[in-house]
Structure formats: C-alpha cells, structure tokens
C-alpha positions as semicolon CSV with decimal commas, in nm:
position;residue;x (nm);y (nm);z (nm)
1;S;-0,003;0,023;0,023
2;N;0,117;0,383;-0,007
3;E;0,107;0,395;0,315
4;S;0,351;0,147;0,402
5;I;0,561;0,292;0,102
6;D;0,564;0,669;0,234
7;A;0,648;0,525;0,591
8;A;0,901;0,359;0,443
9;I;1,058;0,667;0,273
10;S;1,059;0,823;0,603
11;D;1,216;0,589;0,798
12;V;1,531;0,657;0,511
13;L;1,496;0,975;0,471
14;S;1,509;0,999;0,860
15;K;1,795;0,730;0,961
16;P;2,001;0,747;0,600
17;Y;2,305;0,590;0,797
18;L;2,109;0,311;0,855
19;P;2,067;0,050;0,568
20;L;1,677;-0,025;0,369
21;P;1,501;-0,235;0,601
22;L;1,509;-0,606;0,609
23;G;1,154;-0,626;0,478
24;L;1,168;-0,387;0,164
25;K;1,152;-0,597;-0,159
26;A;1,312;-0,500;-0,447
27;P;0,981;-0,376;-0,607
28;A;0,934;-0,179;-0,312
29;L;1,229;-0,059;-0,344
30;E;1,216;0,051;-0,716
31;G;0,918;0,167;-0,634
32;V;1,081;0,372;-0,312
33;M;1,392;0,469;-0,554
34;G;1,133;0,607;-0,833
35;E;0,930;0,808;-0,550
36;L;1,236;1,023;-0,424
37;Q;1,360;1,087;-0,720
38;R;1,029;1,228;-0,843
39;Q;1,024;1,446;-0,573
40;G;1,364;1,555;-0,641
41;I;1,570;1,416;-0,426
42;P;1,860;1,263;-0,659
43;K;1,973;0,901;-0,524
44;I;2,029;0,765;-0,128
45;P;2,357;0,711;-0,021
46;P;2,512;0,441;-0,078
47;S;2,562;0,255;0,211
48;C;2,116;0,200;0,155
49;A;2,188;0,080;-0,186
C-alpha cells in the first residue's frame, strides 16, 4: 500500500545512515527510489543501496 511506502521513505529519510529495512523487497525498493527521484531527491546514499 502507499502508506507503507510513505512510511519506508520517511524512515529512510530520517535515518539515511541505516540500511534499508530487510522487509523491503526489490520492487518496493525501486518504487521508493522512483518516488524519491520524483520528489527531487536525486540519490539514496550508496550505503543504503
């Protein structure tokens, strides 16, 4: 759901130095990355990729 994606984005943005949640599967991760780019955030730090 969009709510869980929003929560994941908020979590990543609030803690950019932590790895992404283990429960975030590849399609969801791509959706989050695309959403960040749409909002003008160019890249997630490599440590989170």
